[in-house]
N, C-alpha and C positions, 0 to 999 in steps of 0.2 A: 487276328482272331480266328480260332479254329472253327470251321463250319463242317458239321457232320451231315452228309447226304444220306437220308434214310434208305435210299435205293441201293447203296453200296453194300449193305449188310443183308445177305441172304440167310436162309435157315441154316446152311452149312457153316457159315462164318460165325453164327451165334451159337454154335455147338448144340443145336437142337433146343435152344431156350424157348422157341415158339413152337408149341405143339397143339395140334387140333384136338379138341376134347372129344370124348366118346359121344356118339349120337344116341346112345341108349337112353331110355327114360330114366330120369332121376328118381331116387328113392323118395317116397313121400308124395309123389304127384297124385292128385285126387282122381280116383276112378269113378265112372258113372254107374256103379252097382247100386241096386235098389235094396233097401232094408225093409223087412216086413212092416207093413202099415204105411209105407211111403206111397205117395201118388206118383205115377210115372211122369217123367218130364217130357214135354213135347220134343220131337226130334230136332226142331230148329234150335231149341234152347241147349240141348246136349251138344250140338255142333258148335254153338258159340263158345261154350265153356272149354271144349277141346281146343278151339282155335286160339282163345286167349292164353291158355296154358302153353301151347306151342310157341306163340309169339314171345311170351316172357322168357321162355327157355332159350330161344334164339338170341334175344337181346342180352341175356346173361352170358351166353357163350361168346358173343361178339365183344362184350366188355372184357372178358377174360383174355381173348385173343389179342386185343389191343394192349392190355396191361403186360402180357408176356412179350409182345413185340417191343414195347418201350424198354422193358427190363433187358431184353436181349441186345438192343442197340447200345444201352448204357454199358453193359458188360463188354461188348465188342470194342466200343470206343476206348474204355479204360485199358483194356489189354493191348490194343493196337497203338494208342497214342500216349498213354500214361505210364506204361511199363508195369502195370499192376498184374501180378500173377494170379488172377482169379480163375477158378475152374469154370467150365462152360455152364454149369448149372448152379452157380453161386446164388445164395439167397440174399435178401436185402440186408440181413445182419452182417454178412461177410463183406458186402460192398461198403456199408457204413464204417465197419471196423478198419477196412483198408484205407479209406479216406481219412479217418481219424489218425491212424498211424502215420500216414503221409504228412499230416499237418503237425506232427510232433507230439501227439498224445500217446499214452500207454493204454492198451486195451488188453485186459486179462481174459483168460478163456471163459470166465463166468459173466463177462460183459462189463465188469467194473472198469471204469475209464477215468483217467486223471492226467494232468499235464506231466511232461517229462521231468519237470522240476516241481516237487511236491512241497507241502507246507506242514510241518508238525503242528500239534495243537498249540493254541496261543499261550496257555499257562504252563508250558513245559518246564520253565524255570521259575521258581518261586522267589518271593522277596527275600527269603532267608538264604538264597544262593544255592538251592537244592534242585536237582533234576527230578521231576515228578515221575514216578513209576518207570525208572530207568530200564529195568529188564523188559518191560512191555514195549517201551520205545525202541530198544535195540531190535526186538523181534519184528516190529513194524518196518523199521528201516531196512532190515535184511530182505523182507518181502519186496519192498520197493526196488532195492538193488537188483534182486533176482529178476524183476520184471523189466529191467532196462532203464530205470531212472538214474540219471547221472548226477543229480544234486538236489538239495532241499533249500527252502527259504526259511530264515529264522528272524523273528523280531527281537531286537534288544531293547527292552522297555526302560525308558528313563526312570519311571516310577519304581522299578526294581533295583536298578544299579546305583542310582544316586538318591536313595530313598529317604535317608534320615538327615544328613547334613550336606551343605554345599561342598563339592569337590572331594567327597569321600565316596569312592566308587567300589562296589562289590561285584567283581566279575567272576567270582568262583563258580557259580552255576553255569555260566556260559562257557567257561573253560572246560568244565566237565562235559557239557553237551558237544562242544566243538571237537573235543578229543574222541568222543564216540563216533561222530560223523567222519572224522579223518580216518579212524581205524577201519571203517567200512568202505574207504576209498570213494567217498562221495564229496562233491563240491558244495560250496556254500554261497548263497545269496543272502546278504545280511541287510536288514532294515533298521535304521536308527529311528526308533519310534518315540517321538517327543509329544505324545498325547495320551489320553486315557484309553484304556482297553475295557470294553464291556460296560457294565453298569446299566444296560438297558433291559427291558422285559425279555425274558427268554435266554439271556446270556448266562453261561455257566462259568465265565471267567471275568474277574474284575481286578484291574490293575490301575489304580488312580495315579495322578501326578505325584511327584515327590512330596513328602509330608511338609518339608520346609517351604515349598512353593505354595502349598495350600494355606499355610499359616500367613504368608505374605498376602495372599488373596483375600483373607478375612478382613484385613485392615486397608487393603488397596485393591478393591475388586476391578479396577480399571485395567489390571493386567490381563483380563479376559475380554474376549469379543463381547460387545454389547449392542443390542438392537435399539431401534427408536423408542420402544416401550420400556427400555431399561432392563430387559431380561439378559442375564449373563449366560454365556456358554463356558462352563468351567472344565470342558474336556481338553482344552489346549490354551496356549498363550496367544494373546493378540499380537498381530504384526506391529501394532503401535508402540510396543516396547522393545522392538528390535535394537534400537539405539539409545534406549533410556536405561539408566543405571538404577533400576528399581528392584533387582534381585540380589539383595545384600551386596551392593556395590558393583554388580556386573549387569551388562545388558543381556537381553535374550540371545542375541547372536554370539556373545562371548560364552554364555552358558552352553550353547550347542557346540561351539568350537572346542571348549575344554573337554566336554564329554567325548567327542569324536577323536580328539587327540589322545586321550587316555586309552580309548579302544585300540587305536592304531599302535600304540606302544605295547599294550598287553598282548596283542595278537599278531605281532610282527611276523612271526614264523609262518603263520597261515597265509599271509600275503606273499612272503618270499617263496613258499612252496606252491603257490597257485591254488591253494584250497579255497580261499575266499576269492571268488571270481567277479563279484559285483556288490556294490554298496548303494542302497537307496536311503533317502531321508524322508521321513513322514512327520509333518508338523500338525496333522489333524485338521487342516483347513483347506 
């Protein structure tokens, strides 16, 4: 563990970060002038008021000296031991930005901060297989690329792709989206999302489970998670049907497998070219 000795950082090392404040009176300090009609204050009362004002001013100056000393030691330690190229009088925003970038985040000049792998809006591909507001999306991705982002995360929603009938997959919207991302020389982290999207208060995107799955659930609600009071969670499928052939002759695991196999075949070139760098699976539970 690295231990920093406060004594090893003198004022020169800290680049003058610790600076004694001016001893001149602060603006706004109350004077003991009399206004017409006021009764003169006793001399001892005037002295006490002046004394309290000076004591408070000294306490404020001492706090500021301590604060600047701590800041100076932090800056000196980061420059000496962490390889951070911070200027001698860097402020707290510069320190936080440097630490965020070191942790893999992107920090824009206006302070906007986001992970180096960003996430487009959830409803970027519609159930009709269209890319929503494609021109605006391209502009946003170009900004991210210029800021140093190397890839984006995209959800492939089961309810969009296999929406109407079993094993009928519509990848058209995702093909268009992935083509845009590849043209901008960005990488892809893809999430196979086998659960509902949105549907809660305040959500502006709603992508339900496939229609044919919802129809099965109407006659067999046990395909969903159920609590002791009999309440169903219709956002995703229960693990209890992983090996039960209740989805028009297929188990839940077989449904997931067929979906992902179709994805692998449709986007083989993106795997071969290294554009798709990671796959995650989201079951919603």
